[in-house]
C-alpha positions as CSV (number, residue, x, y, z in Angstrom):
1,M,170.7,-12.2,-30.3
2,E,169.1,-13.7,-33.4
3,T,166.1,-11.4,-33.0
4,V,168.4,-8.4,-33.0
5,R,170.0,-9.5,-36.3
6,V,166.6,-9.9,-37.9
7,M,165.5,-6.5,-36.6
8,E,168.6,-4.9,-37.7
9,K,167.5,-5.4,-41.3
10,L,164.5,-3.0,-40.5
11,I,166.7,-0.1,-39.5
12,G,165.8,2.9,-41.5
13,K,162.4,1.7,-42.4
14,I,159.1,3.1,-41.1
15,V,157.8,0.4,-38.7
16,V,154.7,-0.3,-36.6
17,V,155.5,-1.5,-33.1
18,D,152.6,-3.2,-31.2
19,T,153.2,-3.3,-27.4
20,S,151.7,-5.2,-24.5
21,T,149.7,-2.1,-23.7
22,S,147.2,0.0,-25.8
23,L,150.1,2.1,-27.2
24,V,151.1,1.6,-30.8
25,Y,154.3,3.3,-32.0
26,M,154.9,4.1,-35.7
27,G,158.2,5.7,-36.9
28,R,161.6,5.1,-38.4
29,L,163.6,2.4,-36.7
30,R,167.0,3.8,-35.8
31,E,168.8,1.4,-33.6
32,V,168.1,-2.0,-31.8
33,N,169.8,-4.2,-29.2
34,E,168.8,-6.9,-26.8
35,R,167.2,-4.4,-24.3
36,W,165.6,-1.7,-26.4
37,I,164.9,-0.2,-29.7
38,E,165.2,3.5,-30.7
39,M,162.8,5.1,-33.1
40,E,162.6,8.6,-34.5
41,E,159.8,10.8,-36.0
42,V,157.3,8.7,-34.0
43,D,153.6,8.8,-34.3
44,L,152.4,7.5,-30.9
45,I,148.8,6.2,-30.9
46,D,146.7,5.1,-27.8
47,L,144.2,2.6,-29.2
48,G,142.0,3.2,-26.1
49,E,141.5,6.8,-27.3
50,I,140.4,6.2,-30.9
51,K,137.2,4.9,-32.3
52,I,138.5,2.8,-35.3
53,S,140.1,-0.6,-35.4
54,R,143.8,-1.2,-35.4
55,E,143.6,-2.5,-38.8
56,L,141.9,0.5,-40.2
57,L,144.2,2.8,-38.3
58,L,147.3,1.2,-40.1
59,I,145.6,1.3,-43.5
60,E,144.9,5.0,-43.0
61,K,148.5,5.7,-41.8
62,K,149.9,3.8,-44.8
63,R,147.8,5.9,-47.1
64,D,148.0,9.3,-45.4
65,G,151.4,9.2,-43.7
66,L,152.4,9.5,-40.1
67,K,151.9,12.6,-37.9
68,A,155.0,12.6,-35.6
69,S,154.4,13.5,-32.0
70,R,157.8,12.5,-30.7
71,G,161.2,13.3,-32.3
72,S,162.5,10.1,-30.8
73,V,161.5,7.2,-28.5
74,M,163.4,4.5,-26.8
75,L,161.3,1.5,-26.2
76,T,162.1,-1.5,-23.9
77,A,162.2,-4.9,-25.7
78,R,160.1,-6.3,-23.0
79,A,157.1,-4.1,-24.0
80,I,157.2,-5.1,-27.7
81,V,154.7,-7.7,-29.0
82,S,155.4,-7.4,-32.7
83,I,157.1,-5.2,-35.3
84,S,155.8,-4.8,-38.9
85,V,157.0,-2.6,-41.8
86,L,154.3,-0.1,-42.5
87,E,154.7,-0.5,-46.3
88,E,153.9,-4.2,-45.9
89,I,150.4,-3.5,-44.3
90,I,147.9,-5.1,-46.7
91,D,144.8,-3.1,-47.6
92,P,142.1,-5.7,-48.3
């Protein structure tokens, strides 16, 4: 329940969701609850299909913007490893 309250502060922001798979979801957080999150305007990236590091990918997405491939996505909470606000990615 505490996690949901913390994540609710991110609603409306562009977030990066790292999962327990090679998939990374980037988009606007729309809704959260104990079981899932809902995102919109989602840029879905399979890290297994790209030749750059996760860190470089995030820096490029922050600089160049997202290219949404999904209008909306519902993601189960069990699959989520971490959530970051894209604006807060640090470019060394």
